[in-house]
N, C-alpha and C positions, 0 to 999 in steps of 0.2 A: 315582696309586698311588705309594707310596713304594718305595724300593730295598730290597726284602725278598726272602726266599726264594720269594715268589710269582712273582718274575721267571723263576723256573726251570721253571714248570709245563709249558712246551712244549720244554724242553730237557733235563729230567731224564731221563737214559737209564734209570734204574732204574724210575721211575714209568711211563715210556712203554713199558716191556717191550722195550728195545733193547739192554740191557746185554750179554746173551748173544750177540746177533748182532755187536755191535761187538767183543767179545772174541774171537769166532771169526774175524772178519775180520782182526784184529791178527795172530792166530796164522797165518792163511792168507797174509797179504801181507807180513809182516815177519819171519817165522821159517822156518827149515828144519830138517828132521830130519837129522842129520848123524852119520855113523859116523867116529870117530877110529880109524884103523888104525896100530898100531904094529908095526914090523918091524925086524929087525936089518939090517945092510948087505947080507947075503946073501938078504934077502927072507923070512926066517922069522919068523912071528909072535912077539911077546914077551908072554908071559903074566905077569900080576901087575905090569905097569908102572904106576907112580904117576903119575897124570895130574891136572894142576891147570890149569883153564881160567879165563881172566879177560878179559872184554870191555874193550878200551881205548878204543874209539871206535864210534859208531853209523854205519851207512850213511846212515841218515836224517839230514837236517840240521836241527838245533834252533838257530835263530839269534836274533840281537838286533842292532839298530843299535849301532855303536861310535862314535857321535858324541861321546861324552864321554871317550874316551881321553885321559889326561893333560890333562884340561880343569879339574880341580878345584884349589883354592886350596893344597893341600898334598899331600905325597907319601903321607901316611897314607891320605887319601881315594882318591887315585889307585890305590894298592896294593889297597885294599879293593874298589874298583870291579872291578879286574883279578881279584881272587880270586873275587868273586861271579859274575862273567861267566864265567869258566873253569869253574866248579864245574857249570854246567848247560848251556852252549852249546858247540857245535862249529862254528858259522858266525857270522862277523861282517860286518855291512854296512858297507862303507867308503864315506864320503861323496864323491860326485862331483857337486857342484852347479855348474853353469856359472858362475852369478853370483859365487860365491865361490872357485871354482878360478881365475878369471881376471878379477879385479876391475878391472884395467886391461888394455886389449886388448894381447895379446901378452906379458903379464907374469903368469906362472902361480905358484901357491903349493902345488905338489905336495910340494916337499922338506921334510924335517924341518927345523925352525927357521924356516920361513916365518912372515910376519906373522900373529899369532893372530886368528882369528875364532870367536866363540862357537859351539859345537856342530859345528865344521867343522875337525877336526884334519886336518893335511895327509896326504894319501894315503899317502905313503912312510912316514910315522911310524905309521900304523895298520897298514900291511903288515909293517912290522918287529915290531910288537906281536903280529900274528897268527901270524907265523913262529915267534917265541919260544914262543907258547902252544900251537902246533900246531892252530890254528884255521883252517878255510877262509875265505878272504875272498870277500865278494860285492860287486860294484860297483853303486852306485845313484846316478846313472844317467848314460847318455850324452846323452839329449835330453829335457829338460822345458822346454816353451815357455810356461810360466806367466810373464807379463810382469812380475808384482810380485816373485817370489821365485825364479824359475827362470832367467830371462834376464839376462844382464849389463846394467847401466844403459847401456853404450855401444852397445848393439845398434842398427844402423840399422833404418830403417822399410822399406826397399825389400826386397820379398819375395825377388827373385833374389839379392840380396847375403846375405840371411839364409840362403838354401838353401845358398850357397857356404860360409857360415861353419859351418853344421851339418856339411857334409861335411868341412870342415878339422878340425873338433873330433874327429870320429869317427876320422879318420886319425892325428891326433896321440895320442888315447888308445890306438889300436892300437899305434903305435910304442912307447909307453912301457910298456903294461901288458897287452897281449894275452897274453904268455907269463907273467905273474905273477898274474893273477886269472882263475879258471876259469869264474865265473858273472857275468853281466851283466844288469841291467835296461837294456834299449835305450831304449825310448820309455816315458815315464811320464805317465799321466793324459791320454792323447790324447782320450778321451771327453768331456772338459770343453771341448766345441767352441766354445761361445759366447765363452770367454775368448780363443780363438785365431784370431779371425776375420782378423787382420792377418798371420797366419803363411802360409808357403808351402803350396800345395796338395800334398796327398799326401806330406808331408814324412816321415810315419811309414813309408810304403811305402819311400821312398828310403833312410831310415835303416837299415831292416832288410836291404834289398838290399845296401847298402854293408857293413854289419856282417858279413853272411854271408861276404863276400870277405876281410875284414881280420881277423876273429876266428874262423878256421876250426876251432879245437879248443876254442872256448868255448861254453858253454850260454847261449842268448840268450832273454831273457824280455821279454815284452810285459806291462807292469804298469799296472793301472788299478783304479778303485773302482767305476765305474758299469757296471751290467749284472750285478750279483751280488746286491746287497741294496738297501735304501732304496726299495723299490718299483720299481727299475729292471730287475728280472729278468723277462725275457720268453722264457725258454728259448732256443731257437736264434735268436730275433730280437732278443736283447739286444744292446745297442749294441756292448759289448766283443767279444762273440762275432762279430758282423758285421765289425767293423773288423779283427780278427785273421784272419778268413777272407779279407777283401780283400787284406791284406798278403800272406798265403800264396799266394793266387791270382796275385798279381803277381810272384811269385818271391822275395819277402822271406822270410827264415828266421826262424821262431818255434819255439824248442825247448820253451819253457814259457810258461804263462800265470800271471802274478802277480795274486793276488786279495787286495785290501786288505780288511782287516777291523776298521776303526776304529769303535768304538762311541762316536762323538761325538755323543751324545744328552743333552739336559739331564736331570737326575736325574728330574724330575717326569713325563718323558714315556718313559723308557727301558722301563718295564714294560707299555707299551700292547700289546694283543693283536695289532696289526698289525706289530710289530717282527719281521721275518723274520730277523734276525741272531740271535735267541734262539729259533728254531724248528728243532728237529732234523730234521723232515720237510723243510722248505725247504732246509736245508744240504745234505742227502744228495741231493735232487733236482738242486740246482744243481751240485754237484760231478760228479754223473753226466752232466749235460748237457755240461759242458766237457770232461769226459774223452773225449766223442766227438769233440771238436775237437783235443785235444792230450793225449798220454799223460803229460805231465809238468806237474803243477799245483803252485803255490806259494802258500801262505798268507802273503802277503809283508809285511804291516804290520799288527800287532795292537795295539789299545788295548781293554782291558777295564777299565772305571772301578772305583774304590772311592769316589770323590768326597771322602772324608775318611777319618779313621782310626777311625770308629765300629766296635767290634767286629762288629756284625752286618753292616755294609756290607763290611768286610774278608772276611768269610766268604762273603757273597754273591759277590763277585769271585772268590774261590777256587773256589767251586762251579761258577761259569760257566766258568772257565778249565779245570777238570778235565773237564767234559763236552764242551767244544769240542775240547781237545786229544785226547780219546778218539775222537771222531768223525773229526777230520782224519787222526789217525794211522792209523785203521782203513781208511781209503780208499786203494785200491791206487795210484792215479795221483798222489796227493799226495806230493811228494818232500821239501818242507821247510816248516818253520813258523817265522816270524820275528816275535818280540815286538819292539815298536817302542822305547819308552823304559824303561830299566831302573830308574832311580832318580826317585822323585817330586821335583818342583820344577825339573827340568831339561829339561822338554819344550819344544816350539817355541812361541814367542809371536811373532805378526806385528806388527811395529812400525807398519805402515800401517793396521791395523784393530783391532777389539776381539777378534780371534781369539787365545785363550789355552788351549793344550791342558793347562796345569798345572791348569786347573779340574777335569778329570776324574779326577785322581789315578789315572792309569793305569800307574803303575810297579809293579814286582814288589818293590821295595825302598822303604821309607820314606825321607823326606829325610835321615835320620841313618844310612842304609845297613842299618838293622835289617830282617830279612826279614819280609815280608808272608806271610799264609797262602798266597797264590796262588804266591809263589815256592817255599814248601815243597812244595806240590802238584806243581809241575813238577819239582822236585829228586827227589821220590819216584818220579814216573812215569819219568823218563829214567834215573835212577841206580840204581833198585831194581827197579821193576815191569817195565820194558822193557830190562832189562839181564841178561846171562847170566854167571854165575859159579858154578863147581862143581868138586868133586874127584871123581875116579873112579879105578877100577883096571881095567885091560884084562883081558879074559876069555881063555879058553884059545886062541881064534883071535886074540888080540891086538887085541880091539876094545872100545870103549865108544861108546854111542849116546845122543844127547841132543837135545832141541829147542833151537835156538840162534837168537838174534836176529841179523839181518844186521849185519855190522860187522867190525872189526878185533880180532884176539885175540892175546894172549900165552898160548901153551900150553907149559907146562913138564912134560916127561916124564922121570921119573928124574933130576931136577935139571938137565936141559938145556932151555934156552928156545928156542921157535920162534915166529915171527910169522906168522899166517895170516888170511886173509880169508874171510868166509862171506857168500854172496849167495843169490839165489833159485835159482841153478843149482848150488849146492854140496850134494852129498850124502855126499861122502867127503873126509876130510882124511888124508893119508898122512904119518906120522911115521917117519923113518928114523933110528934111533939109531946 
């Protein structure tokens, strides 16, 4: 079956009769009814105060990997990348890949100006970029023991020595960045067990135990792809569910579950009826199951293909993206959604195999940085539909009431600006003139 609108038959929220349920869940989980109460310094209500409300940030994190920060051949492209990134995202994934962080043992390339490696800008440079744009950094990752692309080439074979090196790496990262990066993927893709036969036993348990001690104020995520889709979902008996439970029972801290969502499927097979990743019923059941394990879920790595620039395929990508984002955003325990590659033609290519992620056309921007329909969908959802902005006038008791999305706000009253936050517990905002 070709990549057409037929692919949406089990995901189309309108045709499945789920749109109203999803909309109600978004309102229930992402908004609060808020009274803005305006008084003078003596506590008297101010009638007729002119109120202007503008949401400046969302509590929910909409992210993307920042692996191409300052990686393009000219400043114009780097600036365009920054502009398109900031327009829709408030979280950026900072690359921490051991093989590229420490290509020579004991020699790190975290500092700005370090030797360039494609798709691996130095962490300090990305953090500087995040701070300038007021974007939350998220680190990916502390430990990924994939021997081809995760582990340094100099890694010894002795399991005891490897375990000590893992511990040393976590300590080093804590010393450098625990107070700079609030969200961390601790272990990545542990469920790929067959690849890691030569790795230390229970390294994932020990990593989360140590991270618990050294990153006390950080949100620690266990990130994987198995146990959610691809026929690997077995409810509470899913491999990632069981691995996470094992870590938790052993005293390792897991604050969140990272759920990868790469549609790395050849075009001729993506519309198969057994593709769980395009089934709304499966997605809702899977998220509900993992919500019973952890109250913080993260859609951590997303690739939705367009394959090429054919108008219909671009539109299919956009329709899939809209339905997925609505489902994910409506689910109470989902806290973030992270797109993986922003621009087509700059995805991961494994030099040691025929693995080429550029085949999928999984960017939101074309190679020339023009916006795909999928980018425009995300822009509309985040900056218009899931955004609160209004003007009001206080009534005789100094109040104005509105439904507001959770996030940070500039509230201007009679020309005076205030910064306020709205979350699930907010019912009243008090403004004193």
